[in-house]
N, C-alpha and C positions, 0 to 999 in steps of 0.2 A: 723681457716682456713674456717670453715663453714660460718662464718659471711662475709668473703671476697667473697665467692662464691655467697652468697645471694645478696650482694651489686652488684656484677658483673651481675648477672642474672637480677636484678631489673633494672639496667642501660640499659642492652641490650634490655629488654622488653619495656622499655620506649622509647628508640630510634626507635625500630621497629614499635611501635604504632604511633609515630610521623611521620613516613614515609608512613603510611597507608593512602589510600584514603578514607577509612571508619572511621567514628567517633568511638572512643573506646567504646566497649560494643555492637556495632551493626554490627555483621558480616553479609556480604552480602551472600545471598543464591541464586544461579542461578539454577532453576529447569530445564533449558534447556540443552539438551545434548551438548557436545563440537562439534563445527562446524569448518569446514575449513574456512580460511579467505575468506571473500567476499568483493569485491571492493565496495566502497561507491557509492550511486546512482550518475549517471552522469547528469550534467546539459546540456548535449549536446542534450537532448530530450525535447520535448514541455511539457512533464509531468515528473516532478522529484519526485520520492517517497522519504520518509523519512528514508528508510532502505533498505538493500540489501537482507535480509532474514526475512521472516514472518512465524509465526507458527499458524496453524489452531488448535484450542483447541476443544475437543469433549465435548458435553453435551449429554443429553438422546437421542436427535434426530438429531442434527445438528453438523456441523463443523463451526467454526467462527474465524474471526480475523478482525482487523481494519487496513486499510492502509491510512496513511496521505500522501497527495501529494500537489504539487503546479503545476498548469497548466499556462503556459505562452503563450500568443498569439504571435507567431512569424511569422504570415502570411503577415503582411503589410497591412491587411485589418481588418475591424470590424468583430469580431466573435461574433455570437449570439448562446447561448445555449438554446435550446428548453427545457422547464421544466414544471413540475406540482408542484406548491408551493415550488419551490426551488430544487426539486429532478430532476436531468437530467441523461441521459443514459451513464453509465460507465460500461463496461463489462470487463471480464478477459479472456485473451487468454493465451494458453500454447504452448510452443515451442515443436513440435513433428516432429522428423525426418527432421528438417531443415525448417519446415513450421509452421506458426502460426495458431492455431485453437481455436475456441470459447470454453472456459472451463466453464464459468458461466455468466448468465445474471440475474440481479436482477428483482424482481417483482416490478412494479411501478403503480401508479395511472395514469389515462389517461386524466387528465385535461390539459389545455394549459394556463399557466400563462405568464405574460410579460417576454420577454426573458432576460437572464442574459447576458449582453453585455461586451466584453472586447475589448478595443481599442488596436491597434498595440503596442506591448511591455508590455501591462498590464498583471498582474498575479492574479490568484485566488487560494487561499489556501483552501483546502477542504479535506474530507476523505470519504472513501467508506467502509461500513460495509459489509464484505464478509460473508454471511450466507447461508448455504445450506445443503441439505442432500447428502449423498454419491452417487456417480454415480450409476444409476440403481435403486435408492430407489424411493418410492412413495411420499417422502417429497418434498414440493415445497418451494422455488426453489431448484433444486438439481444440483450438479456439473455434467458436461457432460463428465468428464474424471477422471482418477485417479489424486489426488491432490498433488502429490510430483513432483517437477521439476522446470523448468524455466517458468516464466510468465511475462506478461506485462498488463497494463491497456490500454483501448481504450475508448475514448470519442466518442460516436456515435451521440449525439445530437448537435454537432457543425455545424453550417451552416454560409455561407458567404453572403447569399442573402435574409436576413430576410425582409419579407413584412407582415403586420398584417394578411392578409388573405391567405398567401401562393401564389403559391406553393414554396416550399423550396427545391431547387434541387442542389445547389452548396455547397458541403462540402469542408472543407480544405483538402489538400492532407493527406493521411494516416500518413506520417512522422510527421505532425503537430498536430496529435491527439493521439499519443502513448507515453507511458512511457519508461523509462529505463528498461531493463530486471532485474528481481529479482527472488529469490528462495522462494518457499513455501515448508514447511515440515509439516507433521501431527504430533501433539504431543498427547499422551495419547491413 
């Protein structure tokens, strides 16, 4: 009788392992707390993020995460991103009582490199490293608000009227420079 139970148990175990998404012996461990279902990022926005939820991780002085995104020029005109050695202005806004307010702006160098240009319909894949001290801290850059809630990315350096010596006054409409909304949670 014990031999039959062992064979049945072994067969059941093998069947369960075969159905698992993880290779045998490598159990997946998710340190993140359970979350409510969040819709996938929408491609109805000029900027599409790669996730609907991001976690800010703590170290000794900062909170940090990385957001990968794709920016698509949907304006019908040439978009130029003013930049310094490839770094261009992307800020984070938080939804607060129905309005969007700046939550974080990165520190950047102040040089002026050749513009990154996107023809109508062209896309650029990039990422932004969100790093900052908590709101009210003396760490730079610091977050300008509590960092749990609904956020979006905004590209501030996009212009439509690039000329080598400026002035640059024509920005794409705001809806052509923002991402889908996403959640940020602080971990640790």
